[in-house]
N, C-alpha and C positions, 0 to 999 in steps of 0.2 A: 428456239426462244424467240418470242414476238417481240419486236422493238417498236416503241412508241414513239412517235416524233411530235406529240403534242407540246405547245409552249405552256409553261406553268410559272408565271412570276419571272418571265422574262428568260427562263432556263428550260432547255429540253427534260423532258419527263422520261427517263429510261426505267424498264423494271429493274429492280434491285435483286441481287443474287441472295437467297436466304441464308447463306453461309456469312454473308456481312453483317447481317442484322442479329442473327440467332444468339451470339454472346450478350448483347445489350439485354435482352429478354430473358434469358437463362440464368446469367449471372447474381442477379438478385435472388432469384427464388434457392438456388444453391446456397447463397450467403446465409439466407434465414433458415432453411429446412436442411442444409447438408445433402451428401448423396447416398444412397445405399442404405438408408434407414428403413424402410418398410422391410426388408428381408431380415434385417436384425431383430426388428419388433416382432414378426412372425415366429422367430427362433428363439426368442428371449429367454423361455423357460428353459430350452436346452443349454443355451450358452451359460447362462448365470448359475443355473441348478435350483432345485426345488426349495431349498433351505432360504436363498435370498430373492426369489422371483417376487413375491409380493412387497418386497421392501424397497425394490429398485425399478428403474425404469431407464431406457436409453433415450437420451434427448436429442442427439444431433451429432453428425460427423462433420469437423470442420478443420481447415487447414491452419496450423500454426507454424511458426519460425521454429526450426531445431535448434536447441540451445548448444548443441556440441558441435556445430557445424558454422565453419567461417564463410561459407559460399553462400548463405542466406537461403537454404535450402528448407523447404516446408515439408511437414509431413501431417497425415490425417490422425486425427485423435478423435476417439469416441467419447463422448460427453454422457456420462451417467448420473442420473439423480438418485441418491439413496438416502434412506431415512436414517437419522440419528447416528448411534454406534455403529451401525452396520457399514456405514461408508469406509471406515478403516478397514474392516475386514474384505470389502470388496476391492479396495485400492491393493491389498496384497495378493489378489487373485489377477491382477494386470496380465501377467504372461498367459495364464489358462485362457482367460477372456479374448485376448488378442489372438491367440492360435485358434480358438474355436470359430471366432468370426472371419479369420481368414481362411479357415478349412471351408467355410459355408460358400465363399467366393471362389475359391481356387486360387486366389493370388492374394498378395498382401494389400489389403484394402486400408488398414489402420496399422499404426506404429504402437500406439499406447492408448491407454484409457485416461480420462480425468474423472475424478469422482467429486460431485457437488452434493454437500450435504444439506439436506431440507428437513425441516421441523415436521411436516407431515404432509408425505407423498400424495396421500388421498386428496388433499385440499387443491393440489395442482394438476391432478389426473382427472377427477371426477367433477362436473358441475354441481354447484350448489342447488338443491331440491328448493321449489317455492312452495310454500304452503299458502293454501286459499284462505280468505278471511271467512270465518263461520258466524253465522247468526249471534250465537252466544258471546263471540269475542266483542259484538257491539251493543251489549247490554247496557252501557254507560251513557251510549251515544245520546240518548233524550236528555240527559241530565248536564248537558255542555251548554253553558249560558253564552259563551263568546260564539257570535254568529258568523265570524269570519273563519273561526277554527273549525265549525260545523261545515261550512261551505267546503274548506279545504279537505277535511276528511271525507266527505261525500264524493268530492271529485277522485280521492285515492281509492275510494270504495269501488267506483264506477270503472277506474282502469283495472283494478285487480278481478274483476268479474268475468 
């Protein structure tokens, strides 16, 4: 390890071990995305089954406080988005889903699942397609008398082309 003795703001500037700073970098990423989700997404059809595959989506794995522990232990919970009434059926599959996920990893990665009911799963997973303006859509453009409105619509049209 090379030691730097340069002065920086009156302090000696030494190299920092990566182990000291890695947690501050990784922690926000884990907090937002959880851990182990890509493997679960790849195997989701096997885990949840053909019947519920199109109506559910794993969202993240997060740490939560265990409700039956006095020690303040935290357990990992798989958050699953489910469409409408399917969410109740998926909640009943808690043990099966948990076992399949843990079998994929070979150790206990999650303790339970939490199902969040959503109105339309496709709206949350697929981006909305943009439809270009067609010339036919602008047939009434010349009949607009307000000059400011015409200018604004012209700018919008230019941005969409």
